[in-house]
Each structure stands twice: as C-alpha cells, then as structure tokens.
N, C-alpha and C positions, 0 to 999 in steps of 0.2 A: 582227660586229665594233662597236666602239664607236665612237662620233660623236663626244660632247660630255663637255667637262672637268665638273668638279665646280663648283659654283657659285663664283666669284671671291669672296675676300674684298675688303668695300668698308669705307670709312669714313664715316658719314653721307652723303651726295648722291652723293659721290665716286669713283668706281670706280679701282683700281689702275692706270691708264695714267697715271702720272705721272715724271717724269723723275727719274733714278736712282732709280727702286723697280718691283721684278719685275711686270711686266705681269700681271693676274687673268687676263684673255681669253685663250682661244685661239680656234677656229673657232665659237663658241656665237655666237647672234648679237649685236651690238652694242645694248643698249637706246636708245630715244630720248631718254631721260633722260642717258642718258652721252657720248650725242654731242656731239663739240666741233670744233674749228678751222675753218679755210678753205679754198677753191681754192688759194690763196696756198702752203700745206702742200705742196701735189702739186709746184708748181712748186721746190719748194728740194728736195724727195726726189730727184728726178729730174735736177736740175740737178746738185746734188752728188754724187750715186751716178755720175752718168758722167762726171765729171772723174778718169777712169782712163786710165792709160796704155794700156791695151789697146787703144784707140783709135789713138793711135800707131803702134803696131805695125800694127792694122790698116790704116790709110793705107799705111804703107810696103810691106805685104803690096803692095796694088794695084797700086804703082810697079814690084814686083817682076814683077807678073804680065804686063809690058809696059806699062802705060798711061803715058801724058804728064803730067806736072802737073795740064795743064787739065782732062784727061779723068779721071784719079783723082780730083781736085777734083769734078768733076760727081758721079760716084757717091759722095763722103762726103756729097755736100747731098742728095741722091736717098734716100742710106739714112737721114742725118737725119729725113726727112719722115715716117719709119713711124712715128715718135711720135706720131702723130696716132691711129692707132690704138691703142699704147699709153696715151695720154689718155683716150680715148673707151672703153676697156674699165675704167676706173675707175667710170664712172657703177654699173654693175653692183655694186659694194660700197656704193656711197652707198645703194642701192634696198633692198639685202639685209643690209645690215651684217655680213656674212661675206666669207670667205676666196673667191680665185677659184677654187681647184679644189674647192670646196665648190659654188659655181655651177655647173660645168661636169659635175656630174651632171644637170643639164637635159639637156645636150645628148647625154651618154653612157650615162645611165640609173645608179641608186644602184651597181649591181654594176661594171656596164661602165665605169663613170669609176676604176675601180680601178689596171686594168693602165696606161691611159692617165696617173694619176697617179703611179705608181711610175717608168714612163719620166721625165715631167718631173721627179721628185724627183734620178732617177741623173743625168740632164744640168744643172740645175741644181747638182748638188754639184760637177760636172766644171766649171763655169763660177766658181763659187769656187776650186778649186783652180788654175786659171790667172790668178787676179787675187793668190790668196794665192803663187803661184810666183814672179808679177811683181815682187810687194813685198819677199819673199824677197831676190831678187836683187840689187834697190837696197839694201835695208839692208848686204846682205855689201859691196856694191862700198863704200858708207859707212865698213866700219871699214876697209875696206885703204886708202880716202883718211885713214882715221885713223891709218896707221899698222901698223895689225894683221892680217897674213894670216894666218889663221889655219885654213885651209884647210876640210876638213870640219865642224870644230869651229864656224867663226866662220857657216858656211850654215846649221848647226845652232842656234845662239843665234836667228839671224836669224828662221827661221822660226819659233820659239817666241814671238819678240817680235810678228811680223806675227798669228799665231793668237791670241793673248792679247790682243791690240787691237781684233781683230773679234769676237771671241766675246763680251769683257765688254758690249758695246754689244748684241750682239744677243740677249743673254741676256735683260739688264735690261728689252726690249721695245719694243713700239711708239712711246710718247713719247719715249724716249730715242733710239730710232734717227730719229725727226725731228729730235729737238735736236742730235743728231751732225752729220746730213747737212746741216742750215742752218749751222751754225759751221763747221766744217770747211770747205763751199761758199765761205764769205767768202776763207779764207785760200788754200785752192787755188787758185780764179779769178784772185788777184791774180799768183800764183808762176805758172799753167800760162799767164798774159795775156803776163809777160815773155818765157817760154819761146818764144812763137809770134813776140812782136816781135824777137826771139834770131837765130831760126830762119827765118822766110820770107823775108826780104830776101838772102839766098845761095841760093834755090831756083833750079834750072835751069829755066826754062820752054818751053825747045826742044822740039820734038818728036820723038821715039824715030827712030831710022832707019828701025825695022821695025813695022806694025802690029801689035795684039796680038791680033787674030781674035777669034773667038766665043768660043774658050776663057779668054781672059785677061780679056775681060768677062764673061763671067758667073762666073768664081770671084772678079772682084774686089767684085760684087755679092753673092755670098755671104759673102765675109769682113765687108764691112762691114754686111751686117744681121744679121747672127751676133748683135750685142750687142744689138739692139730686139728681136726675134724670141725671146732668151732670157727677155723680159721679162712675155711673152704670160701664163705662169700666175700672176701675180703682181702686177695692178693693184689688184683690189679689198683686198689685203692691206692697202693704204696709205690706202685710201678709206674703207673699213667704220666708222671712227670719225666720217665727217665728217656735218653734220644732212642730213636728208634733202630741205632746201629745197636743195641747193647744186645748180646744173644743170647739164646737160651741157656745155654751150659754156664753163661756167668750167672744169670738169673737164678736158675735152678739151684745151683751149688751153693751161693752166698744165701741163699733163703734155707734152705736145707742145713748148712751149716752152723749159720747161725741160731735157727729153733733146738737142732739137735745137741747141742753142746749145754745150753744151758737148761733144756729141760730134764737131759737124762743126768747132770750133775747133782741136780734140786731133787727128783725121783729118788736116785739114790741116795741122797740123804734122808728122806723122807723112809723107804726101807730099812734104812740103819739104824735110826732113831725107834720103829716101831719095833724092834728085834729086842730093846733095851727097856722101853716103858709104855705106858698104855698113852695110845694118841688118841682116843676118843674126844679130848681137847690137844688140837694138833700143835698150835700156838704155847701152851704148858706144857704140855708133855715136852716138848723140844728143847724150850728155855730151859728144864730141868737138868737137862744134862750137859751143861753149858756154865762155864765157870763166871762168878760175880762179876769180872770183869768186862764181859762180851754180851751179856745179858739184855742189858738195855741197848746196844748197839746191834743186836737182834732183832729187838723188836723195830726199829729203825728199819732195818732191811725188808720186813714182812711190809712194814707201811709204804715203804718204798716201790716193792717190788708190785704189791696190790696195784698202787697209780701208774707204774709203767704199762700194766697190762690192759687197765681199765681204759686210758686214755686212746690205746687206738680201738678197741671197742668203742669206745664212744664216738670216736671221729666218723668210724663206719657208720654207724646209725644213722648218722646225719643225712649221710648220702644216699643208704637205704629209703629215707623217708621222702628223699625228693624224686628215688624211683619211683614211690607207691602213688606220686602225684603230689606229694605238698607243694604249694605256689608258692616257696619262702627261699630264700637264698640256704647255703649250708651253715653257715654262722645262725641264722635265727632257728632252723629246723634242728639245731641241735639243744635248744631249750627246751624241745617237747622230751627227749631222749635222756637228758638229764632229770628231769622234772619224773620221770616214769622211775629212773634208776632210785630216786631218793624216795620214792614211795617204797617201791620194791625193799627196799633196803630197810628203810625202817620197819615193816612187816618180818622180814627175816631177823632183825636184830631184836623186836622187842615181845612180837608175838609167836613165834614157830621156834622150834628146837632146828639151830642151823645147821648141825649134821646130816640128821634127816633130810632137811629140806635142800640139802648138795645135792643127796644120792636121787631124791626125786627127782631134780632137776637134770643131773648127767643122764639121765635114763633116755628124759625127754630128748634131748640135747642129740644124742647120737640115733634117736629114730626119727630124726628131721634132717639132719645132718649128711649121714650116709647116705642114703637114697639121693640127695637133692648133689652131692658132691659126685655120685655115679653117675648121674646124666649130663651134668657140665664139664666134666673130664673127657666123658664119653665125646661128647660134641665138640670140646676142642682138639680132640684127637681127630676124629673125621676131618675136619676143617684144617686140621693144620695148623690152627691159629691163626686163622684168616677170617677178617669179618669186612663185611660191608657195614662203614662208620655212619651211612647217612640212614641206613635202614634200622640200624640200632636206635636211632635218636627220634626216626619218623613216628608222628602221632597216629597215624593209620597209612597201609600200602606199606610197600617196599619188600628188601628180601624177607622179612620176619614176621610179615603180617599172617601166611597160613590160611588157615581158614576161619577167618573172620579174627584174628586175633590170636586165635590158639593154634598151638601145636600139637595134635594129637599124640605123635610119636611121644614128647618129651612129656607130657603130662601122663598118659599111659604108664611109663616107664617110672616116673614118680610114684605113680600110685600104686604101682607092684612092687616098688621098693621100701615105700612105708607100709603095705599090708604083712609084707614079709617079716619086716623088723615090729611091727608090733604082735605079730604073731609068736613071734621068736624072743621077745623080750621076759626078761626076769629081773623084775624090781620091788621096790616096797610098792611103787606109785600102780604099777602094772606088770601082771604074770601071763605072757600069752600061753593061749590052750597046748601049743608045739612044745613048752620048756620040761613039761614032765615026759613025756614021749622021747625027747633028747635026752633023757639022764640029768637035766636042771642045768645042760647047758644054755647058754645065754648067746642067739647068730645074730645079736642086733646089726654088729657091724657088717654082717654079709649081705644087706641092706643095699650097700653101695654095690656090690657085685651083680646081685640080682638087677637092680635099677639100670646099668650100665650094659649088660648082658641084652637085656630087652630093647632098651635106647637103638643098640647098635642094629639089633636084627629089624626094627623097625622103620630105620632111618639112613641105612646105609645107601639106600636106592637113590637118595633126593639131596641128602648134606654130605658136601664134598668142599674140598678146598675152593676158595675164589680162583679164577686162570690167573686174573692181572693182579692179586694181590703183591704188594710189597715185602718182601724178604727180611 
C-alpha cells in the first residue's frame, strides 16, 4: 500500500495551502518552512464546525429519554467538557506535521492501523451523512416556505445543493476549510444566539413526573458525547500546519473552548425546545417556537451549520483514504468519500426513517470511537506526544513495525474495549447481554476507559517517550 502522495507543487517558498486553491499536501509531513497559523485558528475551527443543528437534536433526545431541563442541561455541559481531550489530541499534529490516522500507527502498528482506520472512515462518513440529511431537510423546508412544494424533486435538489456546498470547500483543502469555518462562524454564531434567546425563556424547568433511571441517564450521555467522540480521529488533521513552537496549553484550550461554547449553547437550545413541543421532527418542532420573521433565517442556520460540520468530516475522510492506501492525491480521494456520502444520504432521505437511523448510527459511533480513542489517547500520553516521523511513514520496518506490522498491545486493547462496549450497549440496533443485569444502563462510553487501561498495562514496558524528541 502506498503511503505518500507525489511532492506538492509549490510556488516560491509558499506551499499550495492557500485559500481557494487546491491544497498540495495530503498525509505527507508538513515541512517546518511551510508551517503557519496559530492556536486561535483551532478555536475557530472547532467553534464553527460545532455550530450545527445536530446538537439541538441531541439535546432534545436527552429530554426524550426522561431527563428534566436541568438534568439534560447538566449532561450537555459535561459532554461539552470532552472537547478538552479533542483539543489536547491536536498537539500530535503540531509535533509530527501529519494526520491523526497516520499517528495512530504508533498505537496499532503499520498494518494493525488499517482495520481501525477503515472502521473510522465508515463511521466518519456516517456522521457526514447525518449532517447532510439535516441540512437537506432544512433547505427543503425553506423551499416549502417559498411556496414550492416539490415533493421528492425538491428534496433531491436540496440534497444536491447541500452536497455541493460541502464538497467544494473540502476539495480546496486545509486553508479554505479554515477560512470557511471562521467566516461562517461569525454569521452562524449571531443567528444561533438569537435562536437561543427566542427558545430559552419558554423552557419548562419543572421536574418530570418520573425519574429517568439508569437507562435514561446513560443514553443521554451516549448521545451527547457522540459528537465530540466522532472527532477523535481528526484533531491533528487541522493542527499539522501549525508551527512546532505552538504549545500544548494553547492548542488544548483553544480547541476545548471552541467546541464547548458552540456545542453547549445549541444543546441547551435543544433541551429547552423539547420541554415545550414535540421534537420528533426537530427542525419542524423548533421552527414552531419561532416568530414568523425568523423562521426562514432559522432554516438557513440549520443548512449552514450542517455544511460547516460536514466540511471537516469530509475533508478528514480524504486523508483517511490515503492512510488506507488509496494511491491518489487528497483532492482525488475526496471524490470517493463524497460519492459514498451522496449514496448514504439518498438512502436516509428516501428509504428509511431518519430519526431511527440517527439513533442506530449514534450507538454504532460510540462502540467504535470510544475504544479507539481510549487506545490512541493512552498511547499519546505514554509517549508524551513524541513520535518517530520516519517510522510513522515507513512502508515496512521502523519504530512502529512491531510484529510484522501489528502492535499486539494496541489491537488487544481495542478489541477489549469494543467487546465491553458491545456487551453494554443499549440501542434499537443492538442490546448487549449485560444491559439488563445493569438495570438498563448503557455503559458503552466506558469502552474508552477499558481500552486505555488494557493498553497501559500491556504497553507501558516498551512504549515510552523518544529521548531525543523535540519539545
């Protein structure tokens, strides 16, 4: 399998990481001379990409599981705090200049990283589909407001517009993604702030008649943490251009603050809306709470938010395909991801019930990402985020070849975490045999802790920081 793209075309000293130009780099390490930007860019990336209506849906689901306004709000806030881990994971990109799923070869081995990478690609595409569908439904509703009730034709056009907006920005690459996320964030932040002001005062803050129980609490946490956990395979994708002098503190708090503010604000909006109206159709339910003058603007916000989130997941999926060995440039590989996203979105919009499909997907997402993230973060801590760059990109041999390209500690830990998550998962798609003995609690999230603990126990004897690593 091929690891590297051909050398990027550059003009003078500047690489092709420029706004509205196709990025020349893929998973190849970014040279120090081409590093640029600062930690504030990380803030805008995570802030803008998380101004997505999906968090409103997630907040509403927490109420649907039986939580009161204040209980659901507490879950939303705790879920937002998980962005600290996402921000910290970005330091690996600063240190190596490459993508997260290249760096994870250190934890799983050159060949062992492949199956984990494939699972991550599948689930990340699934998350892109979720946001694409949300944006499509919002644009279709906007068409209805304009008086065009075009049925399937209107929905198909809405899907085409949503996909086009996402694909064009992701195709251009890193610099354009950063630019788009920042400027769209300015507009979306104002709009969603108005939404919060309109929805929050009417929230019913009284306690529900019955307690949610272990099942309600655990499912609410699974739903709220699904978004942050889905980003675990991609923080380095957006920090790999930052100068090596960028500190852990700066990267961590910039990323954490960006993701926390937007996800919590929209999650609380969803909680407030769900205490007032039926949110089975979250877009229609929220729209019913808004004055007429804001309804069309609200639909535009939903569309814009879905696009900002889909942009980063689609972009990262193209790097993921290179990690899996697709011998194409990043710009060509993204066509595969876009095609699969389009097909999946068509199925979700025309063949299945979207809400049911969303719950199915969120349960699958946590089963995969929680254990994988546990191993990756544990490995990063053991190494103190120091890596042998040549070893990460070596086809054979090198520091991360382990046993014929497989790292037993990483793979065993991942399997243990996956098994624990599967046994304790409570969803429409699958109910683990341990759910009933646990009183209905869904402990899928603890798969991360299980995999991290197993990895530390198995790897601490031979996984350690590089002595000569640069700080």
